[in-house]
Phi, psi and omega in degrees: 000148187300316186293333181292315181296331181279350188256346193307328181266001188260357183253118175240275179288160179300138179114323165049038171253154181296158184298317180297317180298315181300314180296321181295318181292320179297323180291330190235058184256021178267162182300159180299142184258346180207165180297339180293342181277359183233151181285112184294322181295320178296316181296311185288326177293317178294316179297320178299316179295318179297316183288317176297320178299319179299314180295316185285331173296319177297311182298319186278346186252355184302309184296319180296316182293320181290333185258012184242133176291330179302324182269000183072021180058032181258121185292341181266006188303306186288321182291326177293319177293321179296318179296324178296313180293326177296319177296318178297318180297316179294316178297317178296322178297320178298322178288320180297327180295333181285346183271128181289157179293332175298320178291321177300320180293320179297323184267356183305311179298322180294319178297320179296318177297320177298321177297319177298318179299316179296323178294329176285314183299321183294341180272350181291125179302134180087349178257303177287150181263133181258131177225126179053039177083001180243131180256086188239357190237145173252114180289124178236078183067236182282353182237164178239132178262130177253101185302328182298331179290317177293328182295332177298317177292315180297325179295320178296317179293315183291319180298321178294316179297317179299315181297318179296317181291327185259016185308316179296341183258006185297337178277356182258128178294315185288315184270335183263307188271317190300316179300318179292321178299319178296322178296318180292326176298319178297312177300316180298320178301315180293318181293323181286342175286338183294309356266152176218076184296322181298314178297323178299316179298315182294314181295322176298318179296320179297307185296311182290327177295318178294319177299318180296314179295332180278357174102026177298153178306119188295317181298314179296321181296314181297317181298313182286334174295320176295318177298319179297319179297318177297318178298317178296321178296321178294320178300321178291314186290326183276354178254115184305316184288327176290323178295321177297321178297321179296316179294322177295326178292321184293325178208080185296334184281345179292328178222065187293342179255007180231251185299330182261015187298307183299312184294320181298319179287329174296318179292324176298318179298316178297319180294322180291330184290329182048225187282311189241006176081171181270357179112145180299125179089354187262012180297139175266324184296334180285351182275062176071010174269312184268111179295150177055043184295331183264001180238269187292329186247034178297323182297328179295321177292320176300317180297320181289318185274326184247354174072192180300323180300316179296317180296316179297325176299316179296316180299316181296318180297318177294320180298317179297314183298312181295319179298316180294320179298317180293320179293321177297320177297317179296320178296320179297320179295320177300330180271012179066029177252076195287320176300312180301316181298318180289326176296312180300317179292323177297319177293320176300318177298316180302305183293321180294313181294314183294318179293323178297315180295314181299315179295319178298320178295314181297326183271358181080018179269342179226154178299150182302129181215140184280071176237134180278167176273116185306142177069356187235311186293155175294137180152110187297312182298319180296315181297316180296314180298319179296318179295320177297319181296316179297321179297322179293320177296319177297322177297318178299316179297318180297315179295323176304314183294323178293320179296317180296322177293322180294332181273341185279000000 
């Protein structure tokens, strides 16, 4: 990449921003004073997804909440918890926005290590909570923490910091690529022990995507990407339940009450929605037919109730959000703020890849995988991590604007 070749001599001490940039950021490290200091498209696309998600989580979870002893037969159980986590996420995002990107870079390795510790702790028998055969949650009183969701954010921060520190070695397979690849293998081992194959795919995409944007040797990257694809294929083939999901994806109607159950009902929901949907709250598939209607298959309920128009609205909002994150990252790189730029792009990759996989699963374009729809699906850890990520991208954009003002 062009900017990498121009940068090789500009990185000395950790943090790697130009002297002019550093002085400008230090002078203007106070919170934004007006809406002009923040990207409106990023804010409104994220807010739109969060609010639509809140409404659709309520709509898709009413029947489940009313019919479960676990929820006390209260129809508002899931939406109240979702609203609570959304409030925590927004409050956390406001606090995260106050932290400078220089500080985020300093703490990136520590946060990544903390994420690794949590991934180990959740696997300890009697400590981690098991649900549907997966041990992914740490019970913290009335709430459950899912470390893999926080690890996605930590991976984006760490990969960006690693790339900046290793910039002179990015052309070397042994010194540039191999250490990060070994780290991702370790993370993958822990995630597959839960198991959480979907989180492993997303974190791998984040880390390798940031390395690629940072100028890793292209030939080595392509070769190892092929090796990674073969490895993922072997993981699927050697795991009976993943293999069953693959066969169910290839022809869900052959075993519509078995391996293809989830996908067949998701496709029925899409078919019933047609252009404008059956109406908000009028979904039939959410009435105990479609499993995980308020989490993994929320988009199917949106398709049934709001139709193609509703689905396209969601797709457009995600496209705007990811596009703005990538543009903010590119702007930061132009301003010689390389860590910030790679973080913004890493977060854009995270949200883009995860939303693409979730939508593909819901539409029957990809094999069934337990990944939620970012910013929308029910899940406290995911919502909080997503809000923190958006706040960091907004901080990057704000600092970009301050630097440009300082230079003008």
